[in-house]
N, CA and C of each residue as an Amber inpcrd file, in Angstrom:
protein
   666
   0.5790000   5.3430000  15.0560000  -0.1090000   5.1980000  14.0710000
   0.4750000   5.1270000  13.0400000   1.3370000   6.6930000  12.9740000
   2.2660000   7.0240000  11.5150000   2.6990000   5.4970000  11.5010000
   3.7120000   4.5700000  12.1580000   3.8580000   3.6220000  12.2140000
   3.6960000   2.6990000  11.2380000   2.5960000   2.5420000  12.0620000
   1.6310000   1.3970000  11.1300000   1.5860000   1.5870000   9.7370000
   1.3400000   2.7440000   9.8820000   0.9090000   3.1260000   8.1240000
   1.9320000   3.3110000   7.5600000   3.0360000   3.5240000   8.0580000
   4.4320000   3.3300000   7.0830000   4.3850000   2.1040000   6.6530000
   4.1810000   1.2450000   7.6510000   5.1870000  -0.1760000   7.6390000
   3.7290000  -0.6890000   6.6760000   2.7990000  -0.3300000   6.4010000
   1.7980000  -1.0530000   5.8670000   2.0350000  -0.7670000   4.2820000
   2.3720000   0.4680000   4.0740000   3.0100000   1.3180000   2.8570000
   4.0210000   0.6160000   2.1390000   4.8570000   0.1680000   2.9540000
   6.0370000  -0.3980000   2.5790000   5.7640000  -1.6820000   2.0470000
   4.6400000  -2.1330000   2.9500000   4.6500000  -4.0110000   2.5330000
   3.7970000  -4.2550000   1.2930000   3.2040000  -3.1080000   1.0830000
   2.1460000  -3.0940000  -0.2750000   2.9930000  -3.0240000  -1.1480000
   4.0260000  -2.1580000  -0.8890000   5.1660000  -1.4430000  -2.4040000
   5.9090000  -2.8710000  -2.8650000   6.2100000  -3.6380000  -1.4690000
   6.6440000  -4.8300000  -1.6740000   6.1870000  -5.8330000  -2.4220000
   5.4200000  -5.7690000  -2.0810000   4.0980000  -7.0790000  -3.1940000
   3.4690000  -6.4450000  -4.2780000   3.3190000  -4.7760000  -4.6090000
   3.2710000  -4.5980000  -5.8160000   4.6220000  -4.7870000  -6.5840000
   5.8180000  -5.0730000  -6.2930000   7.1210000  -4.5360000  -6.8970000
   7.3270000  -6.2850000  -7.0600000   6.4660000  -7.0790000  -6.7410000
   6.6780000  -8.5320000  -7.1170000   7.9640000  -8.4860000  -6.0790000
   8.9700000  -8.6290000  -4.8880000   9.7860000  -8.6390000  -4.4160000
   9.4330000  -9.8420000  -3.2900000   8.5710000 -10.8190000  -3.3450000
   8.2920000 -11.5400000  -2.3420000   7.1260000 -12.4470000  -2.3930000
   7.2160000 -13.6950000  -2.2420000   6.1630000 -14.4950000  -2.4080000
   5.2710000 -14.7080000  -1.0320000   4.6070000 -14.3530000  -0.5830000
   3.7190000 -14.2290000   0.7590000   2.0810000 -14.5010000   0.1390000
   1.3030000 -15.3790000   1.4830000   0.3760000 -15.1170000   1.5040000
  -0.4080000 -15.0240000   2.5740000  -1.0680000 -14.6930000   2.7960000
  -1.6550000 -14.2680000   4.2770000  -2.1310000 -15.6710000   4.4930000
  -2.1480000 -16.1770000   5.8920000  -2.5370000 -17.8070000   6.1950000
  -3.9950000 -16.5000000   7.2820000  -4.9130000 -17.0350000   6.9160000
  -6.1300000 -16.3180000   7.7110000  -6.5810000 -16.6390000   9.1400000
  -6.5960000 -15.7340000   9.9650000  -6.6070000 -16.0950000  11.1540000
  -7.7850000 -17.0460000  11.5460000  -8.3300000 -18.3200000  12.5460000
  -9.0510000 -18.7200000  12.0930000  -8.9620000 -19.3690000  13.9560000
 -10.1790000 -19.7660000  14.0820000 -10.9070000 -20.3370000  15.3480000
 -10.4420000 -21.4760000  15.5360000 -10.2990000 -22.2220000  14.5540000
 -10.1560000 -23.4980000  14.6020000  -9.3010000 -24.6700000  15.3600000
  -8.3160000 -23.5410000  16.0380000  -7.6070000 -24.2500000  17.1400000
  -8.0720000 -23.4070000  18.5860000  -8.8080000 -22.8470000  18.6320000
  -9.5130000 -22.7440000  19.9150000 -10.2870000 -23.4320000  21.0660000
  -9.9580000 -23.9670000  22.0560000 -10.6470000 -24.6720000  22.6530000
 -11.9190000 -23.9940000  23.6970000 -13.2450000 -24.4030000  23.8020000
 -14.0510000 -23.8640000  24.7970000 -13.4500000 -23.0240000  25.6820000
 -12.3540000 -22.9820000  26.4890000 -12.2530000 -22.0790000  27.3730000
 -11.4940000 -20.9890000  26.7280000 -10.8670000 -20.9420000  25.6100000
  -9.9740000 -20.1180000  24.7410000 -10.9000000 -19.1770000  24.4060000
 -12.2100000 -19.6880000  23.6790000 -13.3300000 -18.7170000  23.3920000
 -13.7030000 -18.0780000  24.5090000 -13.9310000 -18.5280000  25.4850000
 -14.2730000 -17.5840000  26.7100000 -13.5590000 -16.7850000  27.2680000
 -12.3500000 -17.1010000  27.3840000 -11.4580000 -16.1840000  28.1720000
 -11.0150000 -14.6020000  27.0240000 -10.8560000 -14.8290000  25.7610000
 -10.7740000 -14.3360000  24.9410000 -12.2190000 -13.4300000  24.4670000
 -12.7580000 -14.0560000  24.7440000 -13.8980000 -12.7970000  24.6040000
 -14.4890000 -12.0590000  25.4650000 -13.8650000 -12.4420000  27.0130000
 -13.7890000 -11.3470000  27.5970000 -12.5550000 -10.6250000  27.8850000
 -11.7260000 -10.7510000  27.0230000 -10.0910000 -10.1720000  27.3340000
 -10.3950000  -8.7030000  27.9010000  -9.3640000  -8.1490000  28.6790000
  -9.4090000  -7.0960000  29.4020000  -8.8530000  -5.6980000  28.3390000
  -8.9170000  -6.0990000  27.0250000  -7.9470000  -5.0760000  26.5220000
  -8.7490000  -4.9720000  24.7480000  -8.3810000  -4.0450000  24.1790000
  -9.3410000  -3.6980000  22.6970000  -8.6500000  -4.3800000  21.9440000
  -9.4700000  -4.9770000  20.6960000  -9.0590000  -5.8820000  19.9540000
  -8.0870000  -5.1350000  19.0380000  -6.6280000  -5.3610000  18.6420000
  -5.6130000  -4.4450000  18.1160000  -5.8000000  -4.6000000  16.1900000
  -5.2680000  -3.4340000  15.6380000  -5.2530000  -3.5440000  14.4670000
  -3.8500000  -3.5640000  14.1500000  -3.6930000  -5.1950000  13.5700000
  -2.0680000  -5.3090000  13.9440000  -1.7640000  -4.8520000  11.9220000
  -0.7600000  -4.5520000  12.0670000   0.0580000  -3.4910000  10.9280000
   0.2050000  -4.8010000   9.7620000  -0.5370000  -4.5560000   8.6310000
  -0.1950000  -5.8430000   7.6660000   0.8830000  -6.6050000   7.7170000
   2.1010000  -6.0100000   7.3750000   3.2800000  -7.0360000   7.7510000
   3.3800000  -7.8790000   9.1880000   2.7860000  -7.6550000   9.6620000
   3.2100000  -8.4220000  10.8430000   2.0630000  -9.3630000  11.2110000
   0.8840000  -9.3950000  10.2800000  -0.1970000 -10.6460000  10.3480000
   0.5190000 -11.9340000  10.0030000  -0.0170000 -12.9970000  10.6050000
   0.6360000 -14.0890000   9.9140000   0.3080000 -14.6470000   8.4350000
   1.6640000 -14.7850000   7.8580000   1.7340000 -15.1620000   6.5830000
   2.5990000 -16.3990000   6.2460000   2.3620000 -17.1830000   5.0150000
   3.0740000 -17.9500000   4.8390000   4.1300000 -17.8080000   3.7960000
   5.2700000 -17.8470000   4.0530000   6.3690000 -17.0470000   2.9270000
   7.4550000 -18.1460000   2.3380000   7.8930000 -17.5030000   1.5980000
   9.2960000 -18.9190000   0.9410000  10.3620000 -18.5060000   2.1470000
  10.6670000 -19.5980000   2.8170000  11.9650000 -19.4160000   3.5790000
  13.5860000 -19.2670000   3.3130000  13.8370000 -18.8110000   4.0370000
  15.1640000 -17.7890000   3.1570000  16.5590000 -18.6470000   4.1830000
  16.2880000 -19.2170000   5.0530000  17.4340000 -19.8960000   5.7160000
  17.5380000 -21.2100000   5.5890000  18.0270000 -22.1240000   5.8330000
  18.3330000 -23.3860000   6.2220000  17.9740000 -24.3190000   7.3920000
  17.3750000 -23.8880000   8.0110000  17.0160000 -24.6420000   9.4340000
  16.2390000 -25.5720000   8.6950000  16.0880000 -26.9240000   9.1930000
  14.8850000 -27.6660000   9.2430000  13.3080000 -27.8260000   9.6380000
  12.7580000 -28.3910000   8.9280000  11.1240000 -28.2250000   9.6550000
  10.5730000 -28.4570000  10.8310000  10.0290000 -27.6250000  11.3680000
   9.6230000 -27.9180000  12.6300000  10.4730000 -27.0020000  13.6200000
  11.4880000 -26.3000000  13.0820000  12.1380000 -25.1180000  13.9860000
  11.5640000 -24.0110000  13.6320000  11.8260000 -23.1750000  15.1140000
  11.3380000 -21.6920000  15.3880000  12.3970000 -21.0230000  15.2540000
  12.7390000 -20.0390000  14.6670000  13.6280000 -18.8870000  14.3650000
  13.2680000 -17.7540000  14.6450000  13.6920000 -16.9780000  15.4100000
  13.0720000 -15.1460000  15.8850000  13.9980000 -14.4890000  14.9530000
  13.6450000 -13.3200000  14.4780000  14.3570000 -12.6160000  13.9480000
  14.2030000 -10.8230000  14.6470000  14.9020000 -10.6850000  15.6390000
  14.4730000  -9.6840000  16.6150000  14.2820000  -8.3730000  15.7210000
  15.4720000  -8.5020000  14.9970000  15.3600000  -6.8500000  13.9500000
  14.1880000  -6.6010000  13.5590000  13.7040000  -7.8830000  12.8130000
  12.3900000  -7.4030000  11.8630000  10.9500000  -7.6020000  12.9510000
  11.3400000  -7.8490000  13.7010000  10.1430000  -8.4280000  14.5140000
   9.3600000  -9.6660000  14.3470000   9.8750000 -10.3730000  13.5330000
   9.4090000 -12.0430000  13.1460000   9.5180000 -13.1560000  13.8960000
   9.1630000 -14.0180000  14.1390000   8.9510000 -15.0950000  14.3010000
   8.7730000 -16.4450000  13.2900000   9.5320000 -17.1620000  12.8720000
   9.2320000 -17.9230000  11.6940000   8.6760000 -19.7120000  12.3640000
   7.6300000 -20.3210000  11.9630000   8.0530000 -21.5990000  11.7290000
   8.5790000 -22.4460000  11.1830000   9.4520000 -22.7510000  10.6880000
   9.5130000 -23.7810000   9.6450000   8.7850000 -24.9970000   8.8960000
   8.4840000 -24.9350000   7.9410000   7.9790000 -25.9070000   7.3380000
   8.4250000 -26.7630000   5.8540000   7.8490000 -27.5600000   5.7480000
   8.6120000 -28.2840000   4.6990000   8.6490000 -27.3390000   3.2400000
   8.9130000 -27.8180000   2.3840000   9.5840000 -27.4610000   0.8930000
   9.6940000 -26.1000000   0.6880000  10.5210000 -25.9280000   1.5700000
  11.0840000 -24.0660000   1.4330000  10.3620000 -23.0760000   2.1090000
   8.9500000 -23.3900000   2.7060000   7.9570000 -22.3390000   3.3730000
   8.2870000 -22.4250000   4.7060000   7.9090000 -20.9000000   5.4890000
   7.4620000 -20.6750000   6.5900000   6.2210000 -20.2820000   7.1750000
   5.6810000 -20.5260000   8.2770000   4.6050000 -19.1980000   8.8970000
   5.2440000 -18.3980000   9.4070000   5.2850000 -17.2110000   8.9830000
   6.0450000 -16.0400000   9.9260000   4.8480000 -15.2220000  10.4480000
   5.4670000 -15.0060000  11.7400000   4.1900000 -14.3620000  12.7340000
   4.7630000 -12.9130000  13.3160000   4.1560000 -11.9550000  13.5350000
   4.8310000 -11.1330000  13.9010000   4.8780000 -11.2000000  15.5240000
   5.8780000 -10.3560000  16.0620000   6.0230000 -10.7460000  17.5880000
   6.4560000  -9.2710000  18.1560000   6.3180000  -8.7660000  19.4880000
   7.0040000  -8.1370000  20.4490000   8.2920000  -8.4580000  20.9350000
   9.4530000  -7.6980000  21.1160000  10.7550000  -8.7440000  21.2330000
  10.8980000  -7.6050000  22.2050000  11.9550000  -8.2470000  23.2300000
  12.4130000  -7.4140000  24.0600000  13.1010000  -6.0740000  24.0260000
  13.1370000  -5.0570000  24.8610000  14.3810000  -3.7740000  24.5290000
  16.0060000  -4.5930000  24.8440000  16.6900000  -4.1390000  23.9960000
  18.2800000  -4.4620000  23.6190000  18.9520000  -5.0080000  24.8260000
  18.8160000  -4.2330000  25.6420000  19.5950000  -4.6790000  26.2420000
  19.0070000  -6.1390000  27.5950000  17.5370000  -6.0880000  26.9350000
  17.0700000  -7.0670000  28.4520000  16.8980000  -8.4590000  27.1180000
  17.3510000  -8.4520000  25.9360000  17.1050000  -9.6120000  25.0450000
  17.8830000 -10.5190000  25.3080000  17.1820000 -11.7970000  25.1050000
  18.2120000 -13.2900000  24.9340000  18.5320000 -13.4430000  23.4560000
  19.5120000 -14.2470000  23.1010000  19.8100000 -14.5470000  21.9980000
  20.6910000 -16.0670000  22.1860000  20.5420000 -16.6850000  21.1990000
  21.2270000 -18.3410000  21.1990000  20.6560000 -18.9380000  20.4660000
  20.7580000 -20.6850000  20.7650000  20.2390000 -21.4400000  20.2070000
  19.8670000 -21.9780000  21.6560000  18.2290000 -22.7170000  21.5490000
  17.6290000 -23.5590000  22.7530000  16.5840000 -24.7400000  22.1920000
  16.2680000 -25.1820000  23.0330000  14.7530000 -26.2740000  22.2290000
  13.9150000 -26.0540000  23.4210000  12.6530000 -26.1120000  22.8980000
  11.4260000 -26.2390000  23.3970000  11.2910000 -27.2430000  24.7360000
  11.5690000 -26.7290000  25.8210000  11.8610000 -27.6500000  27.0890000
  10.0260000 -27.9460000  27.5430000   9.3630000 -27.2120000  27.2970000
   8.1570000 -27.3230000  27.8980000   6.7570000 -26.4170000  27.4120000
   5.7400000 -26.4590000  26.9900000   4.9660000 -25.6140000  27.0040000
   3.7590000 -26.0680000  27.9310000   3.0340000 -24.5810000  28.0590000
   1.8980000 -24.7590000  28.6350000   0.6980000 -23.8120000  28.3160000
  -0.6140000 -24.0620000  28.6570000  -1.8840000 -23.2900000  28.0200000
  -2.4530000 -22.4720000  29.2520000  -2.6020000 -21.0660000  28.8100000
  -2.9620000 -20.1680000  30.0880000  -2.1740000 -20.2440000  31.3410000
  -0.9750000 -20.2260000  31.2220000   0.0830000 -20.3470000  32.1730000
  -0.0750000 -19.2270000  33.2400000   0.2680000 -19.6910000  34.6520000
   0.5790000 -18.8120000  35.5020000   1.4920000 -17.6390000  35.7660000
   1.7730000 -16.4490000  36.0950000   2.9640000 -15.8720000  35.9940000
   3.4330000 -15.7290000  37.3850000   4.7800000 -15.6610000  37.2290000
   5.8520000 -15.8370000  38.5940000   6.5200000 -14.8540000  38.2000000
   6.7500000 -13.5960000  38.5230000   7.7130000 -12.7710000  38.0860000
   8.6530000 -13.1760000  38.7760000   9.9420000 -12.9970000  38.0280000
  11.3120000 -12.9850000  38.6670000  11.6180000 -11.3970000  39.3580000
  12.9870000 -11.9510000  40.4240000  13.2110000 -10.9330000  41.1210000
  13.6210000  -9.6770000  40.3360000  14.3710000  -9.7190000  39.0670000
  15.1170000  -8.9630000  38.3190000  13.4600000  -7.9110000  38.0300000
  12.5220000  -8.7780000  37.5170000  11.4860000  -7.9700000  36.7750000
  10.8160000  -7.4180000  37.7470000  10.7330000  -7.2210000  38.8480000
   9.9540000  -7.1000000  39.9660000  10.5490000  -5.7150000  40.6590000
  12.2050000  -6.1980000  40.3780000  12.8690000  -4.5760000  41.1150000
  12.6440000  -3.9140000  39.5630000  12.7670000  -4.3270000  38.3920000
  12.3540000  -3.2940000  37.2560000  10.9370000  -2.4910000  36.9250000
  10.1530000  -3.2450000  37.5510000   8.8080000  -2.7640000  37.3790000
   7.9750000  -2.2590000  38.5010000   8.4710000  -2.2350000  39.5650000
   8.2620000  -1.8360000  40.8340000   6.8980000  -2.6890000  41.3610000
   6.0190000  -2.1130000  41.8570000   4.8950000  -2.6610000  42.7900000
   3.9170000  -3.5560000  41.9180000   4.2570000  -5.0960000  41.6410000
   3.5070000  -6.3460000  40.6160000   3.4260000  -7.1420000  41.8350000
   2.5350000  -7.8190000  41.3940000   2.0940000  -9.1500000  42.1040000
   3.0700000 -10.0040000  42.1030000   3.6650000 -11.1090000  43.0580000
   4.2220000 -12.4160000  43.4680000   3.8810000 -13.3970000  42.1790000
   2.3990000 -13.4350000  41.6220000   1.5390000 -14.4170000  41.4070000
   0.4180000 -13.6390000  40.7130000   0.3340000 -14.0080000  39.6230000
  -0.9030000 -13.5870000  38.4770000  -1.3170000 -15.1360000  38.1460000
  -2.6430000 -15.6780000  38.4020000  -2.9000000 -17.0280000  37.8380000
  -3.3360000 -16.5010000  36.4050000  -3.4240000 -17.8540000  35.6070000
  -3.7710000 -17.5950000  34.4480000  -5.1110000 -17.1910000  33.8140000
  -4.9760000 -16.3900000  32.6720000  -6.6590000 -15.6420000  32.1020000
  -5.8300000 -14.8530000  31.5200000  -7.0210000 -14.1950000  30.8660000
  -6.8110000 -12.5980000  29.9990000  -6.2010000 -11.7840000  30.3050000
  -5.9480000 -11.8670000  31.7970000  -5.4310000 -10.3310000  32.8320000
  -3.9380000 -10.7580000  32.7850000  -3.5600000 -11.9940000  32.5580000
  -2.2470000 -12.1870000  32.6970000  -1.2630000 -11.7090000  31.5500000
   0.0950000 -11.5800000  32.0910000   0.5480000 -10.9840000  30.8190000
   1.5230000 -12.1740000  29.9010000   1.1790000 -13.4280000  30.1070000
   1.7200000 -14.7000000  29.2380000   0.8720000 -14.8090000  28.2650000
  -0.4010000 -14.2400000  28.7800000  -1.4160000 -14.7630000  27.4400000
  -1.8690000 -16.3400000  27.4860000  -2.2090000 -16.8450000  26.2480000
  -3.2690000 -17.7710000  26.3280000  -2.1310000 -19.2200000  26.3240000
  -0.8820000 -19.1150000  25.8120000   0.0310000 -20.0990000  25.5320000
   1.4440000 -19.7250000  26.0960000   2.5410000 -20.3130000  26.5850000
   3.5150000 -20.0910000  26.8390000   4.8080000 -21.4000000  26.3120000
   5.6430000 -21.3970000  25.9020000   6.7270000 -22.1500000  25.0480000
   8.0700000 -21.6940000  25.7260000   8.1900000 -22.8510000  26.3610000
   9.3770000 -22.5000000  27.4410000  10.8760000 -22.9580000  26.9230000
  12.0010000 -21.9570000  26.8130000  13.2410000 -22.6300000  26.1230000
  14.0480000 -22.8760000  27.0620000  14.7590000 -24.0380000  26.9050000
  15.8310000 -24.7580000  27.4910000  17.1110000 -25.2800000  26.8940000
  18.0500000 -24.7260000  28.0140000  19.3350000 -25.0210000  27.0280000
  20.0230000 -26.4000000  28.1400000  19.9130000 -27.4980000  27.0180000
  20.2180000 -28.5990000  27.8690000  18.8310000 -28.9660000  28.7630000
  18.8190000 -29.1700000  29.9050000  18.3180000 -29.4640000  30.8260000
  17.5710000 -27.7470000  31.6970000  18.4690000 -27.2350000  31.7920000
  18.4040000 -25.6650000  31.8660000  17.3140000 -25.0840000  31.5400000
  16.4400000 -24.2630000  32.3920000  15.4950000 -22.8970000  31.8230000
  16.1090000 -22.1210000  31.6230000  15.8400000 -21.2520000  30.3760000
  16.6330000 -19.8540000  30.4880000  15.5930000 -19.0560000  30.7220000
  14.9180000 -19.1520000  31.1600000  13.8510000 -18.2700000  31.7000000
  13.3330000 -17.4000000  30.3090000  13.5710000 -17.9110000  29.5950000
  12.9520000 -17.2810000  28.3410000  11.6310000 -17.6740000  27.2610000
  11.0240000 -16.9060000  27.4260000   9.8200000 -17.4740000  26.6610000
   8.8890000 -16.8990000  25.2790000   8.4350000 -17.3280000  24.6270000
   7.4220000 -17.1530000  23.7730000   6.1540000 -17.5400000  24.3370000
   5.4270000 -16.4360000  24.3130000   4.4130000 -16.4000000  25.1850000
   3.0730000 -15.2850000  24.4870000   1.5830000 -15.7070000  24.8920000
   0.8440000 -14.5830000  24.1200000   1.1170000 -13.0240000  25.0540000
  -0.0160000 -12.5050000  24.6910000   0.0000000 -11.0110000  25.5000000
  -1.2410000 -10.9260000  25.6970000  -1.1480000  -9.3960000  26.8590000
  -2.4950000  -8.8360000  26.9660000  -2.3340000  -7.3240000  26.6200000
  -1.1320000  -7.0930000  25.6920000  -0.9690000  -5.5650000  25.0210000
  -0.6510000  -5.8030000  23.6400000  -1.7500000  -6.5940000  22.5620000
  -0.8770000  -6.7440000  21.1170000  -1.2840000  -5.7200000  20.6350000
  -1.4250000  -4.5340000  21.0520000  -1.1500000  -3.1430000  20.1870000
   0.2350000  -3.1860000  20.2370000   1.0170000  -3.7030000  20.9060000
   2.5540000  -3.2810000  20.3190000   3.3050000  -4.7390000  19.7990000
   2.8170000  -5.4490000  19.0710000   3.1220000  -6.3190000  17.7620000
   3.9730000  -5.6430000  17.2610000   5.1370000  -5.7890000  17.1120000
   5.9890000  -5.3130000  15.9060000   6.8820000  -3.7060000  16.7060000
   6.9100000  -3.8070000  18.1160000   7.9970000  -3.0930000  18.3690000
   8.8050000  -3.7810000  19.4750000   9.4370000  -3.3920000  20.0960000
  10.4610000  -3.6770000  21.5970000  10.6910000  -3.0780000  22.6960000
   9.5080000  -3.9970000  23.2290000   9.2610000  -3.0060000  24.6610000
   9.0900000  -4.2680000  25.6360000   9.1490000  -5.5620000  25.9030000
   9.2150000  -6.6960000  26.3380000   9.9670000  -6.3520000  27.6970000
  10.3050000  -7.2670000  28.4230000  11.1060000  -7.7510000  29.6980000
  12.1390000  -8.8210000  29.0140000  12.2230000  -9.0370000  27.7680000
  13.1480000 -10.1890000  27.4100000  12.4090000 -11.0180000  26.3810000
  10.9910000 -11.6320000  26.6600000  10.9450000 -12.6440000  25.9970000
   9.7480000 -12.2970000  25.1310000   9.4780000 -12.9930000  23.8830000
   8.8950000 -13.2320000  22.9160000   7.3990000 -12.8230000  22.7730000
   6.5620000 -11.8240000  22.5560000   5.2280000 -11.6960000  22.5860000
   4.7070000 -11.9700000  21.2100000   3.6620000 -12.7180000  21.4450000
   2.7600000 -12.9230000  19.9180000   1.2720000 -12.5610000  20.4570000
   0.4790000 -12.5040000  19.6520000  -0.8590000 -12.1130000  19.7020000
  -1.4270000 -13.5860000  19.8210000  -2.6040000 -13.5600000  21.0570000
  -2.9210000 -14.8530000  21.7180000  -3.4710000 -15.7390000  20.9100000
  -4.4420000 -15.0580000  19.1680000  -4.4570000 -16.2180000  18.4580000
  -3.0720000 -16.5420000  17.8050000  -2.3810000 -16.0170000  17.4190000
  -0.8340000 -16.5360000  16.6870000  -0.2380000 -17.4710000  17.6340000
   0.0680000 -17.2440000  19.1520000   0.4640000 -18.4280000  19.7250000
  -0.1230000 -19.4790000  20.0730000  -1.6900000 -19.3930000  20.2620000
  -2.3080000 -20.5180000  20.0040000  -2.1690000 -21.3120000  18.6400000
  -1.8520000 -20.7980000  17.5390000  -1.6440000 -21.5660000  16.2930000
  -0.3420000 -22.1580000  16.3160000   0.5940000 -21.3110000  16.9320000
   1.9520000 -21.5650000  16.5570000   2.2510000 -23.0580000  18.0530000
   1.5700000 -23.2910000  19.0880000   1.5600000 -24.0730000  20.4430000
   0.7150000 -25.1190000  19.3550000   0.2410000 -25.2720000  18.2200000
  -1.0770000 -26.5550000  17.9370000   0.2640000 -27.2820000  16.9740000
   1.7180000 -26.6350000  16.6490000   2.5040000 -27.2530000  15.4540000
   3.4820000 -27.2530000  16.4670000   4.1840000 -26.6530000  17.1780000
   5.4820000 -27.2340000  17.8960000   5.6210000 -28.1620000  18.5670000
   6.1430000 -28.6310000  18.6810000   6.6600000 -30.2080000  19.4960000
   7.7930000 -29.7680000  20.3420000   7.7060000 -30.3910000  21.7770000
   8.6120000 -30.1210000  22.7620000   9.8160000 -30.7330000  22.0960000
  10.9230000 -30.6660000  22.6070000  12.5840000 -30.9170000  21.8360000
  12.8520000 -29.8770000  20.5840000  11.9340000 -29.6720000  19.9480000
  12.0490000 -28.4950000  18.3380000  13.1840000 -27.3470000  19.3030000
  13.7380000 -27.5730000  17.8410000  15.1040000 -26.0460000  18.0080000
  14.5530000 -25.0970000  17.9100000  15.0360000 -24.0330000  18.7490000
  14.6170000 -22.7140000  18.3770000  15.7730000 -22.0240000  18.4240000
  16.1790000 -21.0280000  17.4370000  17.2920000 -20.2840000  16.9840000
  16.5950000 -18.9920000  17.5880000  17.4250000 -17.6700000  18.0000000
  17.0450000 -16.3270000  18.6930000  18.3070000 -15.9020000  17.9350000
  18.1060000 -15.3570000  16.7710000  19.2350000 -14.2030000  16.2080000
  19.6150000 -13.1680000  17.0190000  20.9070000 -12.8460000  17.3370000
  21.2210000 -11.7100000  18.3790000  21.0510000 -10.1250000  17.7810000
  20.3240000  -9.3010000  18.1310000  20.2410000  -7.8970000  17.2640000
  21.5360000  -7.4620000  16.6850000  21.0630000  -7.2500000  15.9540000
  21.6700000  -6.5480000  14.3820000  22.1160000  -7.6860000  13.6150000
  21.6620000  -8.8640000  13.6910000  21.8340000  -9.5770000  13.0470000
  21.1850000 -10.1190000  12.1330000  19.7380000  -9.6930000  12.0220000
  18.6290000 -10.6160000  11.4530000  19.1190000 -10.3050000  10.0090000
  18.5800000 -11.3660000   9.6320000  18.4760000 -11.3800000   8.0530000
  17.1330000 -11.5720000   6.8320000  16.0650000 -11.0800000   7.7620000
  14.7320000 -11.4680000   7.2960000  14.6690000 -10.5450000   5.6200000
  14.2780000 -11.0410000   4.9480000  14.3420000 -10.2080000   3.1790000
  13.5000000  -9.2410000   3.4900000  12.4260000  -9.0900000   3.8800000
  11.5410000  -8.0580000   4.2000000  11.4240000  -7.7140000   5.3610000
  11.9820000  -6.8530000   5.6170000  11.7800000  -6.3140000   6.9310000
  11.5200000  -4.8170000   6.9010000  10.2430000  -4.7570000   7.6040000
   9.5910000  -3.3150000   7.2930000  10.3520000  -2.5790000   7.9840000
  11.1610000  -2.5870000   9.0590000  11.7110000  -1.5320000   9.8390000
  12.4670000  -0.7840000   8.9950000  13.6510000  -2.0180000   8.3940000
  14.4810000  -1.3630000   7.8120000  13.9760000  -0.5760000   6.5360000
  13.0560000  -1.0770000   5.7250000  12.7060000  -0.2910000   4.4740000
  11.9370000   0.7290000   4.8850000  11.1570000   1.0400000   5.7830000
  10.6600000   1.9180000   6.2960000  11.6400000   3.2690000   6.6020000
  12.9940000   3.1070000   7.0140000  14.0690000   3.4520000   7.4900000
  14.5940000   4.1060000   6.1220000  14.9530000   3.1440000   5.2670000
  15.7090000   3.2190000   4.0540000  14.9040000   4.5080000   3.1160000
  13.1660000   4.2380000   3.0110000  12.8320000   5.5470000   2.4430000
  12.5220000   6.5820000   3.0910000  13.3110000   6.7320000   4.2640000
  13.1020000   8.1610000   5.0870000  14.1980000   8.3970000   4.8450000
  15.1870000   7.7590000   4.4310000  16.8320000   8.1590000   4.0180000
  16.6920000   8.8030000   2.5990000  15.9180000   8.2940000   1.7390000
  15.8010000   8.8830000   0.3180000  16.0880000  10.6750000   0.1970000
């Protein structure tokens, strides 16, 4: 809770100083299908209060990737969907712990709605007594949508997907994949195309102009 308040204060300070061009993109149920509304209405978790910096925003884009590209800044806990005219939609995410994180350049090889979850052998060893198969639904850790990343024709086993733990958006806890709120991943799913490039920046190389974690650390050092 203290972290959330600190990040919100940093974000408000940046806005007041005119340091960024950013507008909140209101969450909308326009992209929700009847099944989405039914399953999300009975989700087995409380609706999380996402800190302001990690809510969906339209921002000035600071890099050179072409429209339609997904860029993940694991340091800042941001995912960008690049648009035309120097803009991007910025989403807050949960990222993998540093030792488990994947980075590199890939492409969207496959997408799925309410995907099943089949944990890998490594995940089962690390997490202990978990089922070998979980059907798609609100209890499933992959959430409402999954975007599968491929290098060439090979599945990287790295995913961008929803979550049944939205309270961890803005943190690093997952087994390597990128988690988004179910509402945000549904929004991204409606925009992204199979074959689109995906750039996942290596930890320590993030370059987001407004990194709430870095700003909070700088404030503590003052």
